[in-house]
C-alpha positions in Angstrom: -1.7 8.1 4.9 1.1 9.0 7.3 1.3 12.4 8.9 4.6 13.9 9.8 5.6 14.5 13.4 5.8 18.2 14.1 5.8 19.9 17.5 3.8 20.9 19.4 1.5 18.0 18.5 2.5 14.6 17.2 0.4 13.1 14.4 0.2 9.3 14.1 -1.0 7.1 11.4 -2.1 3.5 11.6 -0.7 0.9 9.3 -2.4 -0.3 6.1 -4.1 -3.7 6.3 -1.7 -6.6 5.6 -1.8 -8.3 2.3 -5.3 -9.7 1.8 -4.0 -13.0 0.3 -2.2 -13.9 3.5 -3.3 -12.0 6.5 -6.4 -10.0 5.5 -8.0 -9.9 8.9 -7.5 -6.3 10.0 -10.4 -3.8 9.6 -9.6 -0.4 8.1 -8.7 2.1 10.9 -8.8 5.8 10.5 -5.8 7.9 11.5 -6.0 9.6 14.8 -4.2 12.4 16.6 -2.3 11.7 19.8 -2.1 14.9 21.8 1.0 15.8 23.7 0.8 16.2 27.4 1.4 19.6 28.8 5.1 20.5 28.8 5.3 21.0 32.6 4.1 17.4 33.2 6.9 15.8 31.2 9.4 16.0 34.0 7.3 13.8 36.2 8.1 10.1 35.9 4.9 8.0 35.9 4.8 5.0 38.2 5.3 2.0 35.9 2.6 -0.6 36.1 3.5 -4.3 36.3 5.1 -5.4 33.1 2.4 -7.4 31.4 4.7 -9.2 29.1 5.8 -11.3 32.1 2.4 -12.9 32.1 2.8 -14.2 28.6 6.5 -14.1 27.9 9.5 -14.9 29.9 13.0 -13.3 29.9 15.0 -16.0 28.1 18.3 -14.3 28.5 19.8 -10.9 29.6 21.4 -9.3 26.6 23.6 -6.8 28.4 26.5 -9.2 28.8 25.8 -11.2 25.7 28.5 -11.3 23.0 27.4 -11.4 19.3 28.1 -15.1 18.8 26.0 -16.0 21.8 23.3 -13.7 20.6 23.2 -15.3 17.1 23.2 -18.8 18.7 20.1 -17.9 20.8 18.4 -16.4 17.7 18.8 -19.7 16.0 16.6 -21.4 18.6 13.5 -19.6 17.4 11.7 -17.1 15.2 12.5 -13.5 16.2 10.3 -10.6 15.5 12.5 -9.5 12.6 12.2 -13.0 11.2 8.4 -13.0 11.2 7.9 -11.7 7.6 10.5 -14.0 6.1 9.0 -17.0 8.0 5.6 -16.4 6.3 7.1 -15.6 2.9 6.4 -11.8 2.9 9.8 -10.2 3.4 10.9 -8.1 0.5 14.6 -9.0 0.9 14.8 -12.4 2.7 13.1 -15.6 1.6 11.9 -18.5 3.7 14.8 -20.6 2.3 17.4 -18.2 3.4 15.9 -17.9 6.8 15.7 -21.7 7.0 19.4 -21.8 6.3 20.1 -19.3 9.0 18.1 -21.3 11.6 19.6 -24.7 10.6 23.2 -23.4 10.8 23.8 -23.2 7.1 24.3 -19.4 7.0 26.1 -18.1 3.9 26.2 -14.3 4.6 28.3 -14.5 7.8 31.1 -12.1 6.8 31.4 -9.2 9.2 31.5 -5.9 7.4 34.8 -4.0 7.5 35.1 -0.6 9.1 34.8 1.0 5.7 31.8 -1.1 4.7 30.0 -0.1 7.9 30.0 3.5 6.7 27.5 2.5 4.0 25.7 -0.3 5.9 21.9 0.4 6.6 22.1 -2.1 9.5 25.0 -0.3 11.1 23.4 3.1 10.8 20.1 1.7 12.1 21.8 0.6 15.2 23.6 4.0 15.6 20.5 6.0 15.1 18.1 3.8 17.2 18.7 5.6 20.5 18.3 9.0 18.8 15.0 8.0 17.3 13.8 6.7 20.7 14.9 9.9 22.4 13.1 12.1 19.9 10.0 9.9 20.1 10.0 10.4 23.9 10.4 14.2 23.5 7.6 14.5 21.0 5.1 12.3 22.7 6.0 12.9 26.4 6.1 9.2 26.9 8.9 7.5 29.0 10.7 4.7 27.2 13.4 2.3 28.4 15.4 -0.6 27.2 14.2 -4.1 28.0 17.7 -5.7 27.7 16.4 -9.2 27.2 15.3 -11.7 24.6 11.7 -12.6 25.4 10.1 -16.0 24.8 6.5 -16.9 24.4 5.5 -19.3 27.1 3.1 -21.3 25.0 5.1 -21.2 21.8 8.8 -21.4 22.9 10.0 -21.0 19.3 8.6 -17.4 19.3 11.2 -14.9 20.4 11.2 -11.1 20.6 13.9 -8.5 21.2 12.2 -5.1 21.8 13.9 -1.8 20.9 12.2 0.0 23.8 9.2 -0.5 26.1 6.8 2.5 26.8 6.4 2.8 30.5 3.3 3.7 32.4 1.0 4.1 29.4 -2.2 2.2 28.9 -2.5 3.2 25.2 0.8 1.9 23.9 3.5 -0.3 25.5 6.1 -1.1 22.8 8.3 1.2 20.7 9.9 -0.1 17.5 12.6 2.3 16.0 13.3 2.3 12.3 15.5 4.3 9.9 15.2 4.5 6.1 17.4 6.1 3.6 16.4 7.8 0.4 15.6 4.5 -1.4 14.2 2.7 1.7 11.8 5.6 2.4 9.8 4.7 -0.7 8.5 1.6 1.1 6.9 4.0 3.7 4.9 6.1 1.2 1.6 4.2 2.1 2.3 3.8 5.8 4.1 1.0 7.6 5.5 -1.6 5.2 3.9 -5.0 5.5 7.1 -6.7 6.8 7.4 -4.2 9.6 3.7 -4.7 10.5 4.3 -8.4 10.8 7.4 -7.8 12.9 5.4 -5.6 15.4 2.4 -8.0 15.5 4.9 -10.8 16.4 6.1 -8.6 19.2 2.6 -8.1 20.4 1.9 -11.8 20.2 5.0 -12.7 22.3 4.5 -10.0 24.9 0.7 -10.0 25.2 0.8 -6.2 24.9 -2.0 -4.2 23.3 -0.3 -1.7 21.0 3.0 -0.6 19.6 4.3 2.6 18.1 6.7 2.5 15.1 8.9 5.6 15.0 10.8 5.9 11.7 13.4 8.4 10.6 13.1 8.9 6.8 16.0 10.3 4.9 17.7 11.5 8.1 15.3 14.4 8.5 11.7 13.3 8.8 10.3 11.5 11.8 7.0 9.7 11.5 5.1 7.8 14.2 2.6 5.1 13.4 0.4 3.2 15.8 -0.3 -0.6 15.4 -2.9 -2.1 17.6 -3.1 -5.7 18.6 -5.2 -7.9 16.3 -6.1 -11.3 17.7 -7.2 -12.8 14.3 -4.0 -11.7 12.6 -1.9 -13.0 15.5 -3.7 -16.3 15.4 -2.9 -16.6 11.7 0.6 -15.4 12.0 1.3 -18.0 14.7 -0.1 -20.7 12.5 2.1 -19.7 9.5 5.2 -19.3 11.7 4.6 -22.8 13.2 4.5 -24.2 9.7 7.9 -22.7 9.0 9.3 -23.9 12.2 8.3 -27.4 11.3 10.6 -27.1 8.3 13.4 -26.2 10.7 12.7 -28.9 13.2 12.5 -31.6 10.4 15.6 -30.1 8.6 13.4 -29.9 5.5 14.1 -26.9 3.2 11.0 -24.9 2.3 10.2 -24.4 -1.4 12.2 -21.6 -3.1 10.0 -18.6 -4.1 11.8 -17.2 -7.2 13.4 -14.3 -5.3 17.0 -13.2 -5.4 17.3 -14.3 -1.8 16.1 -17.8 -2.7 18.5 -17.9 -5.7 21.5 -17.0 -3.5 20.3 -19.6 -0.9 20.1 -22.4 -3.5 23.6 -21.5 -4.8 24.9 -21.7 -1.2 23.0 -24.9 -0.5 24.1 -26.7 -3.7 27.4 -25.0 -4.7 28.8 -27.9 -6.7 27.4 -30.7 -9.0 28.5 -34.3 -8.8 28.1 -35.3 -12.5 25.1 -37.5 -11.8 22.1 -37.6 -14.1 18.6 -38.0 -12.5 15.6 -39.3 -14.5 12.6 -37.1 -13.8 10.5 -38.4 -16.7 8.1 -40.2 -14.4 7.7 -37.3 -12.0 4.6 -35.6 -13.4 4.9 -32.4 -11.3 8.6 -31.9 -12.1 8.0 -32.7 -15.8 5.3 -30.1 -15.9 7.5 -27.6 -14.2 10.2 -28.1 -16.8 7.7 -27.8 -19.7 6.4 -24.6 -18.1 10.0 -23.3 -17.9 10.5 -24.0 -21.6 7.3 -22.2 -22.5 8.2 -19.2 -20.4 11.7 -19.0 -21.9 10.1 -19.0 -25.4 7.8 -16.2 -24.4 10.7 -14.2 -23.0 12.7 -14.7 -26.2 9.8 -13.6 -28.3 9.2 -10.6 -26.0 12.9 -9.6 -26.3 12.8 -9.7 -30.1 9.6 -7.6 -30.0 11.3 -5.1 -27.6 14.3 -4.8 -29.9 12.0 -4.0 -32.9 10.1 -1.3 -31.0 13.3 0.2 -29.7 14.8 0.4 -33.2 11.7 1.9 -34.7 11.7 4.7 -32.1 15.5 5.2 -32.3 15.2 5.6 -36.1 12.4 8.2 -35.7 14.5 10.1 -33.1 17.6 10.3 -35.2 20.0 12.8 -33.5 17.4 14.0 -31.0 18.1 13.6 -27.3 14.5 13.3 -26.0 11.2 12.3 -27.4 7.9 13.0 -25.6 4.8 10.9 -25.7 1.4 11.0 -23.9 2.5 8.2 -21.7 6.1 9.2 -21.0 9.5 10.4 -22.2 12.2 8.6 -24.2 15.8 9.5 -23.7 18.7 8.6 -26.1 21.9 10.3 -24.8 25.5 9.7 -25.3 27.4 8.7 -22.2 30.5 10.4 -20.9 33.9 8.9 -22.0 35.2 6.2 -19.7 38.8 5.2 -19.1 39.3 1.5 -19.2 42.3 -0.7 -18.4 43.6 -2.5 -21.5 44.2 -5.8 -19.7 45.2 -7.7 -22.9 48.1 -5.3 -23.7 49.1 -5.2 -20.0 49.2 -9.0 -19.8 51.3 -9.1 -23.0 53.8 -6.4 -22.1 54.0 -7.1 -18.3 53.1 -10.8 -17.7 55.2 -11.0 -14.5 53.5 -8.0 -13.0 50.0 -9.3 -13.9 50.9 -12.7 -12.4 51.4 -11.1 -9.0 47.7 -10.0 -8.9 46.0 -13.1 -10.3 43.7 -15.0 -8.0 41.4 -18.0 -8.5 37.7 -17.1 -8.6 35.4 -20.0 -7.7 33.2 -21.2 -10.5 29.4 -21.1 -10.2 26.7 -23.5 -11.5 24.7 -22.3 -14.5 21.2 -23.6 -15.3 21.0 -24.3 -19.0 17.7 -25.3 -20.7 18.1 -27.6 -23.8 
């Protein structure tokens, strides 16, 4: 659906509708072409209109002199635009439970990346490349963009916050620019247009600022720039605010939201309850929990049977392949290759022959809780 940005014209694509089960309120919109202004007009700086976000949002704090700790503290006081998808349970990597722990001061991923770790950090490179993406967006569209340098706060819903990458100045068609980068693997999420979690992030920004439209400029794989237009949708914003308000009630009441089965929720539960106390609780009279346990037993049995069936099918196919490397079928290809030799450290022999040396490198690894069904 997305069209690549190529000079001398910039192609834009509108996002897909958000998941119908949660926010199915946006009508289908056809892609449109946004023509570039003539090159000689780009040097003229348009007179900026009054910043309309001042009518609906206030500048909560200036971010230019804000250190990271103060910035994180302010973010805890509300739902930012990058929190929106997680707050409504639609973020691919972050659950409501993990976000709730962040907002209630129970963070468990607080370690700052080392200098070496930054070299492979998507967050780090996103920050490094943000001004480059913004600059090339401005060059390709002819629009003037500038930093806002503030955390904005909705005047009617003070728990709604927004930190804009850039604002587009003097343009009635679009007022906000959101800059994104995606590597080789992350680019897969953009095959069908703007991912759902980014759509929610931008709609949250439009809700806070009162603006009418935003452009999402994304650099894919370091070499492909796409620009997508997202228009304000009042019905979607109304539903988004209602769902975010429900999440914020969990924060204000210090009540954890239900875990959703994601890896993020699993990590959050392990951080929230890292140790057991030896107590036994009787859930026999709790109908809902008893049913959940019975369902877990049933699903475990189904998985066990499925694994046995999988092993039988694998063995049948392996026996048919014999020494062959590949087998082709109408529905796909099966590969059975020998891996390259791997050098491994013989820790048992090392411990036996050099116990003192091994003792210098031993460290205590904290135990983890295991859930066992009996």
